[in-house]
C-alpha positions in Angstrom: 102.1 106.5 78.9 103.4 105.6 75.4 100.8 104.3 73.0 101.4 101.2 70.9 101.0 101.7 67.2 101.5 105.5 67.3 104.0 106.6 64.6 106.2 109.6 64.5 107.9 111.3 61.5 110.8 112.7 63.5 114.0 110.7 63.4 116.3 113.5 64.6 117.8 113.3 68.1 115.7 114.7 70.9 116.7 115.7 74.5 114.7 114.8 77.6 114.6 112.7 80.7 114.7 108.9 80.9 112.1 107.6 83.3 112.8 103.9 84.1 110.8 101.0 85.4 112.1 98.1 87.4 110.8 95.7 84.6 113.6 97.0 82.4 111.6 99.3 80.1 111.2 103.0 80.4 109.8 106.2 79.0 111.4 109.3 77.4 109.9 112.6 78.6 110.9 115.3 76.1 112.2 118.7 77.4 110.3 120.7 74.8 106.9 119.0 75.2 105.1 116.4 73.1 104.2 112.8 73.7 106.3 110.5 75.9 108.1 107.8 73.9 108.3 104.2 75.1 111.9 102.8 75.5 111.8 99.0 75.2 114.1 96.8 77.3 117.6 96.8 76.0 117.1 100.1 74.1 118.1 102.4 77.0 121.8 102.0 76.6 123.7 103.2 79.6 120.8 105.4 80.8 119.2 104.9 84.3 116.2 106.5 85.8 116.5 110.3 86.0 119.3 110.8 83.5 119.1 113.5 80.8 119.4 111.6 77.6 119.4 112.0 73.8 117.1 109.6 71.9 116.4 108.6 68.4 112.7 108.1 67.7 112.2 104.6 66.2 108.5 104.7 65.1 105.5 103.2 66.7 105.8 105.6 69.7 109.1 104.1 70.7 112.7 105.3 70.8 116.2 104.2 71.7 118.7 106.1 73.9 121.6 107.3 71.8 123.6 108.8 74.6 123.5 109.9 78.2 123.9 113.7 78.4 124.0 114.1 82.2 123.5 111.8 85.1 120.4 112.5 87.2 121.8 111.0 90.4 124.9 112.0 92.3 125.0 108.7 94.2 123.3 105.3 94.3 122.8 102.8 97.1 122.4 99.1 96.5 123.8 95.7 97.0 127.0 94.1 95.8 126.0 90.9 94.1 129.4 89.7 93.0 132.7 91.1 91.8 132.1 94.3 89.9 128.3 93.8 89.9 125.9 96.1 91.7 122.1 95.9 92.1 120.7 99.4 92.8 118.0 99.9 95.4 116.2 102.6 93.4 112.9 101.2 92.4 113.0 102.5 88.8 116.4 101.2 87.9 115.7 97.7 86.5 119.2 96.4 85.7 122.5 95.4 87.1 125.3 97.9 86.9 129.0 97.4 86.6 131.1 99.0 89.4 134.8 99.2 90.3 136.2 99.2 93.8 136.4 96.7 96.7 133.3 95.1 98.3 132.1 91.7 99.2 128.9 90.0 97.9 126.0 91.0 100.2 127.5 94.4 101.2 125.2 97.4 101.0 127.3 100.0 99.2 127.1 103.6 98.0 128.4 104.3 94.5 129.0 107.5 92.6 129.1 108.0 88.9 132.3 109.3 87.3 133.9 109.3 83.9 134.8 105.6 84.2 131.4 104.4 85.2 130.3 103.8 88.8 132.8 103.8 91.6 132.3 102.3 95.1 132.3 105.3 97.5 131.8 103.4 100.8 130.4 100.2 102.4 127.4 100.9 104.6 127.0 97.4 106.2 125.4 94.1 105.3 122.3 94.2 103.1 119.0 93.3 104.6 119.5 94.8 108.1 116.8 97.4 108.7 119.2 100.0 110.1 121.5 99.5 107.1 118.7 99.7 104.6 117.4 103.0 106.1 120.9 104.4 106.3 121.4 103.5 102.6 118.3 105.6 101.6 119.5 108.6 103.5 123.1 108.2 102.3 122.0 108.0 98.6 120.0 111.3 99.1 122.8 112.9 101.2 120.5 113.4 104.2 122.3 113.7 107.5 120.4 112.3 110.6 122.6 114.1 113.2 123.5 117.7 113.7 127.2 118.9 114.0 128.3 119.7 117.5 128.8 123.4 116.7 125.2 123.7 115.5 123.9 122.0 118.7 126.0 124.3 120.8 124.8 127.5 119.0 121.2 126.4 119.5 121.7 125.6 123.2 123.1 129.1 123.7 120.0 130.8 122.4 118.0 132.7 125.1 114.3 132.6 125.5 112.1 135.6 124.6 112.9 138.6 126.8 111.0 141.8 127.6 113.2 143.5 125.0 112.2 141.0 122.3 108.5 141.6 123.1 108.8 145.4 123.0 107.2 146.9 119.8 105.3 143.7 118.9 101.6 143.4 118.6 100.6 141.9 122.0 97.9 139.3 121.6 98.5 137.4 124.8 95.3 138.7 126.5 93.3 139.9 123.4 92.7 136.5 121.7 91.9 132.9 122.5 94.6 131.0 120.7 94.7 127.3 120.1 97.1 124.8 118.4 95.7 121.8 116.6 98.2 119.2 115.5 98.6 115.4 115.2 98.6 113.6 118.5 102.2 112.5 118.0 103.6 116.0 117.2 106.4 117.4 119.3 106.7 120.8 117.6 103.8 123.2 117.1 104.7 126.1 114.8 101.2 127.3 113.9 98.3 128.5 116.1 94.8 129.8 115.3 92.4 132.4 116.7 89.0 133.5 115.6 86.6 136.3 116.6 83.3 137.6 115.4 83.3 141.4 115.0 79.9 142.7 114.0 79.2 141.4 110.6 82.7 140.0 110.1 85.0 137.2 111.1 88.6 137.9 112.1 90.8 134.8 111.6 94.3 134.9 113.1 97.0 132.6 111.8 100.0 132.8 114.1 103.3 131.2 113.0 106.4 130.8 115.2 108.9 133.6 114.5 111.9 131.4 113.6 113.5 134.3 111.8 114.0 136.0 115.2 116.3 133.2 116.3 117.9 132.0 113.1 119.9 134.9 111.6 121.2 134.8 108.0 124.7 133.3 107.8 124.7 132.0 111.3 125.9 128.5 112.1 122.3 127.3 112.6 121.2 129.0 109.4 123.9 127.4 107.3 123.0 124.0 108.6 119.2 124.6 108.0 119.9 125.8 104.5 122.0 122.7 103.8 119.2 120.5 105.0 116.4 122.5 103.4 113.6 120.6 105.0 112.7 118.2 107.8 112.4 114.6 106.7 109.5 112.5 108.1 110.3 108.8 108.0 108.1 106.0 109.5 108.7 106.3 113.3 111.4 108.9 112.9 111.9 112.6 112.1 115.1 114.1 110.9 114.5 117.8 111.7 115.8 120.9 109.8 116.4 122.7 113.1 117.9 121.5 116.4 115.5 120.4 119.1 116.2 123.5 121.2 114.4 125.5 118.4 111.9 123.0 116.9 110.6 121.6 120.2 111.2 124.6 122.6 111.8 128.2 121.6 109.8 128.0 118.3 107.2 125.5 119.6 103.9 127.3 120.4 103.4 125.6 123.7 100.3 126.0 125.8 100.6 128.8 128.4 104.0 129.9 127.2 104.8 133.4 125.7 106.0 132.9 122.2 107.2 135.3 119.4 105.2 135.0 116.2 104.4 136.5 112.9 100.6 136.9 112.7 98.3 137.3 109.7 94.9 138.6 110.7 92.3 138.1 108.0 89.0 140.0 108.2 86.1 138.3 106.2 82.5 139.2 105.8 79.9 136.6 106.7 80.1 135.2 103.1 83.8 134.6 103.3 84.8 137.6 101.2 88.2 139.0 102.4 87.9 142.6 103.5 91.2 143.4 105.1 94.5 141.7 106.2 96.9 142.7 108.9 100.5 141.5 109.0 102.3 141.9 112.3 105.2 140.8 114.4 103.4 139.6 117.5 103.7 137.9 120.9 101.1 135.2 121.7 100.3 132.8 124.6 98.5 129.7 123.3 95.5 128.9 125.5 94.9 125.2 124.6 96.6 122.4 122.7 94.4 120.0 120.8 95.0 116.9 118.7 93.2 116.7 115.4 91.0 113.9 116.7 89.9 115.8 119.8 89.4 119.1 118.0 87.3 117.3 115.4 85.0 115.8 118.0 84.4 119.3 119.5 83.8 120.8 116.0 81.3 118.2 114.8 79.5 118.3 118.2 80.2 114.7 119.3 82.2 116.1 122.3 81.5 119.1 124.5 84.1 121.6 125.4 83.1 124.1 128.0 83.9 127.8 127.8 85.2 130.0 125.1 87.6 127.5 123.6 84.7 125.3 122.6 83.0 128.2 120.9 86.2 129.1 119.1 86.5 125.6 117.6 82.9 125.7 116.4 83.5 129.1 114.8 86.6 127.8 113.1 84.6 125.0 111.4 81.9 127.5 110.3 84.4 129.8 108.6 86.5 127.0 107.1 83.4 125.5 105.4 82.6 129.0 103.9 86.2 129.4 102.6 86.4 126.0 101.1 83.1 126.4 99.2 84.6 129.6 97.6 87.7 127.8 96.4 88.0 126.1 93.0 91.0 124.0 93.7 91.8 120.6 92.2 91.5 118.0 94.9 93.0 114.7 93.8 92.0 111.6 95.7 94.7 110.0 97.8 94.6 106.6 99.5 96.7 107.4 102.6 97.4 104.8 105.2 98.9 105.1 108.7 101.5 102.7 109.8 101.1 101.1 113.2 104.3 99.9 114.9 104.9 97.5 117.8 107.5 98.0 120.5 110.3 96.6 118.3 109.6 98.9 115.4 107.8 96.4 113.1 104.7 97.4 111.3 101.8 95.4 112.7 98.8 97.1 111.0 97.9 99.6 108.3 94.9 101.9 108.9 93.2 104.0 106.2 93.6 107.7 107.0 90.3 109.6 106.7 90.9 113.3 106.8 88.9 114.5 109.8 87.1 117.8 110.3 90.0 119.5 112.0 92.5 118.5 109.3 90.4 120.3 106.7 89.9 123.4 108.9 93.6 123.9 109.5 94.4 123.2 105.9 91.9 125.9 104.8 93.4 128.5 107.2 97.0 127.7 106.2 96.1 128.1 102.5 94.5 131.5 103.2 97.5 132.8 105.1 100.0 131.5 102.5 98.0 133.1 99.7 97.8 136.5 101.4 101.4 136.7 102.3 102.3 135.9 98.7 100.0 138.7 97.5 101.5 141.1 99.9 105.0 140.3 98.6 103.8 141.0 95.1 102.0 144.2 96.1 105.2 145.5 97.8 107.4 144.4 94.9 109.5 142.3 97.3 111.3 139.4 95.8 110.8 136.1 97.6 110.3 132.4 96.9 106.8 131.5 95.6 105.4 128.0 95.4 104.7 127.8 91.7 102.7 124.9 90.2 102.6 125.3 86.4 99.5 124.4 84.4 99.8 121.2 82.4 100.8 121.8 78.8 98.5 119.0 77.6 95.6 117.3 79.4 94.8 115.0 76.5 95.9 111.8 78.5 93.4 112.8 81.2 90.5 113.2 78.8 91.5 110.0 77.0 91.6 108.2 80.4 88.1 109.5 81.2 86.9 108.3 77.8 88.3 104.8 78.4 86.4 104.8 81.7 83.2 105.5 79.8 83.0 109.1 80.8 83.2 110.9 77.5 80.9 113.7 78.7 83.6 114.7 81.3 84.9 117.3 78.8 81.8 119.3 79.4 83.0 120.3 82.9 86.3 121.7 84.0 89.2 119.4 85.2 88.2 119.8 88.9 84.6 118.7 88.2 85.8 115.8 86.0 88.1 114.5 88.7 85.3 114.8 91.3 82.9 112.9 89.0 85.4 110.1 88.3 86.1 109.8 92.0 82.4 109.5 92.8 82.2 106.7 90.2 84.9 104.8 92.0 87.9 105.6 89.7 89.8 107.7 92.1 93.2 105.9 91.9 93.0 105.7 88.1 92.1 109.4 87.4 94.7 110.6 90.0 97.4 108.6 88.3 96.4 110.1 84.9 96.5 113.6 86.3 99.8 113.2 88.0 101.4 112.0 84.8 100.3 115.2 83.1 101.3 117.7 85.8 104.7 119.1 86.5 106.0 119.2 90.1 105.4 122.4 92.1 108.6 124.3 92.7 110.1 127.2 94.5 110.9 130.2 92.2 111.0 134.0 92.0 109.8 133.9 88.4 106.2 132.9 88.8 103.7 133.1 91.7 100.6 131.2 90.5 99.6 127.7 91.6 97.6 125.7 89.1 96.1 122.9 91.3 95.0 125.4 94.0 93.7 127.9 91.4 95.5 130.7 93.2 97.1 133.7 91.4 99.7 133.9 94.2 101.0 131.4 96.7 104.0 130.8 98.9 105.0 128.6 101.8 104.9 130.7 105.0 103.3 128.5 107.6 106.0 126.0 108.5 109.4 127.7 109.1 110.4 125.0 111.6 110.5 122.4 108.9 111.0 124.2 105.6 113.8 126.6 104.8 111.6 128.3 102.1 109.2 129.4 104.8 112.0 130.9 106.7 113.1 132.9 103.6 109.5 134.2 103.3 109.4 135.1 107.0 112.5 137.2 106.7 111.1 139.1 103.8 107.8 139.7 105.7 109.6 140.8 108.9 111.8 143.3 106.9 108.6 144.7 105.2 106.9 145.1 108.6 109.9 146.8 110.2 110.3 149.1 107.2 106.7 150.1 107.7 107.5 150.7 111.4 104.7 148.5 112.5 101.9 146.2 111.3 101.0 146.4 107.6 97.2 146.7 106.8 96.0 145.8 103.4 92.4 146.5 102.3 91.1 144.0 99.8 91.9 145.1 96.3 88.4 144.7 94.8 89.5 142.7 91.8 92.6 144.9 91.0 95.3 142.9 89.4 98.4 142.4 91.5 101.9 142.9 89.9 104.0 140.1 88.8 106.9 138.8 90.9 110.3 140.4 91.1 113.1 138.2 89.8 116.1 137.6 92.1 119.1 135.8 90.8 120.3 135.0 94.3 116.9 133.7 95.5 116.3 131.8 92.3 119.6 129.8 92.8 118.6 129.2 96.4 115.1 128.0 95.2 116.7 125.5 92.8 118.7 124.0 95.5 115.8 123.8 97.9 113.7 122.2 95.1 116.3 119.4 94.9 116.4 119.0 98.7 112.7 118.8 98.9 112.5 116.2 96.2 115.2 114.1 97.9 113.3 114.2 101.2 110.1 113.1 99.4 112.0 110.2 97.8 113.4 109.1 101.2 110.0 109.3 102.8 108.4 107.4 100.0 111.0 104.7 99.7 111.4 103.9 103.4 107.6 104.0 103.9 107.1 101.6 100.9 109.8 99.3 102.4 107.9 99.1 105.7 104.6 98.4 103.9 106.2 95.6 101.8 107.8 94.1 104.9 104.3 94.0 106.5 102.8 92.4 103.3 105.5 89.7 103.4 104.3 88.7 106.8 100.7 88.7 105.7 101.3 86.1 102.9 99.1 85.7 99.9 96.0 87.2 101.4 93.6 88.3 98.6 92.9 92.0 98.3 91.3 94.3 95.7 93.4 96.4 93.4 92.5 98.9 90.6 94.2 99.0 87.2 95.8 102.4 86.9 98.0 101.7 83.9 98.2 99.3 81.0 101.7 98.9 79.5 103.1 96.3 77.1 104.6 94.2 80.0 101.5 94.2 82.2 99.1 96.0 84.5 100.0 98.7 87.0 97.7 98.2 90.0 96.8 100.4 93.0 96.2 98.4 96.2 94.0 101.0 98.0 93.8 99.0 101.2 97.6 99.3 101.7 98.3 102.6 99.9 100.9 101.1 97.5 101.1 100.2 93.9 102.1 96.8 92.4 102.7 95.1 89.0 100.7 92.3 87.5 102.8 90.9 84.6 100.9 89.6 81.5 102.4 86.1 82.0 100.5 85.9 85.3 97.2 86.3 83.5 95.2 83.4 82.1 96.5 82.1 78.7 94.7 83.9 75.9 95.2 85.7 72.6 95.6 89.2 73.9 95.6 92.4 71.9 97.2 95.5 73.4 95.6 98.9 72.9 95.8 102.2 74.9 94.4 101.5 78.3 93.1 98.1 77.4 94.3 94.5 77.1 91.7 92.6 75.1 91.5 88.8 75.1 89.0 86.4 73.5 87.8 85.4 77.0 88.6 88.3 79.2 89.4 92.1 78.8 91.4 94.1 81.3 91.0 97.9 81.2 91.8 101.0 83.1 89.7 101.5 86.3 88.8 97.8 86.5 89.1 96.2 90.0 90.6 92.8 90.3 91.0 90.4 93.2 94.8 89.9 93.5 97.3 88.5 96.0 101.0 88.8 96.5 103.2 86.9 94.1 106.7 88.2 95.0 108.1 91.0 97.1 111.6 92.5 97.3 111.5 95.3 99.9 115.1 96.4 99.3 114.4 96.9 95.6 110.9 98.2 96.4 109.3 95.6 94.0 105.8 94.2 94.5 104.7 91.6 92.0 101.0 90.5 92.0 99.1 87.5 90.8 95.3 87.0 90.4 93.7 85.6 93.5 93.0 81.9 93.2 89.3 82.4 93.3 89.4 85.0 90.5 
């Protein structure tokens, strides 16, 4: 966040990204580091959110955009509001754009930037209809809901696992008790877990569906999966990366069915110290399927499960707790809510999601498997795609936020400890917002293997090849390594020995960049449609008061987190009681009332525009 009153001596042009806000102002995020600069309304020129721009610093922590270097969006969806006028749906584009082409007022249209401005590409339907609004989000991000006929035909022709496919694999069908634990609504199950006690050791098995056996590089199915990059999870709908024949059948680890897998067997001592890891092509037969809710009740003892399966779930919890206590990861608080739909597809309720016991157990085991696969790739000098999360260049805004919250002593502990302390004090949304602003996005790359927020020296995505193409890439690399070894690879814990750095691959690096863009597009689609559904629900609720926490103070108003609904809103300064206010970093000081970061206010809905993703707040009448 830009700070009022901060001066800069630099007046030479600087390159970076324009981050817009629907209120018309924005921020310049420099490419080469340094403080963000505030772009006042009207000083953004032709720039819209996501563009690469050149700016001229103007003093006082502000700047003006001098030119647009590169458009950040290949297409935009929105509504035609008159001849040659277009209102973008994108939440962070706070202005009307000029377009050329033919459309009627009220049409939902898709436009593309070109050298002459923005051209109407196609008309999607009438604005306001739910199916049209959803289609607009997907069209803007180039997400195809349906598979081509050739891909469906190729998938339908795939045979199930044969005796020939099983030959040479590690046969775990009788040796282990294997369970799957997934959300109750899941239709595909690509990971399964086993656990054994062996003397003074645990043997954890993480078994992942062997998608690479069926999806060969360059095949029709592979080309489509690579084009999609990831499954997209929308409210009430999933747009899968792979056809149903694979995602819900051949590569779904169904109870009582023989399935091909890649297994990671991790041997720990009773203190959770990793002793040995085995990587193998395997065949498994899952014994039981559990929902998270049911598995949690067995794990915490509130439900009895007879036989060895119940014992397995209890052992899982014991080991997961040991492993979590050994981790030093940064756990940012999240206010997640579940959308409850009626038969017509309308949201009728929002429920806070409390991560249950089983969620934490599965998360812990997936992290362990991903980490060890990444370390194996490094140890073998095999290039692959790692999930790299760079360390923040500057955490000053986080420490300043903590200071504004009255927690100056937070610097005495590490970032993880400071976040935990702020969360315990009730400032979870505010500190999470501050940390997110400092951190870069995690990305797929062959250049770096470390992951800052997990505090891992090596990390990759291996455990979800049904829904992420990156995991399929890692699976192929692991299978090739196992086959080159003529059988399972056994790695004894290195005892502190440093692992080598990653091997750069120009081909994989280019693939990773494309997959990063597809992943980001999927996240935007999920976020925008989910927010639309929540805002539609709030419209029906009316001006019911709720509690919101101030997570940002900017010159136009207060950015608020509505924890009950899992969304953010904006409380404009002109909606506050009349007073002589003074703006300072993180604080709006008045003679009668002060508003500051972390403060909770009783608010109600003032105005909502679901299509534009705008939520304006007002103070509750009784405030």
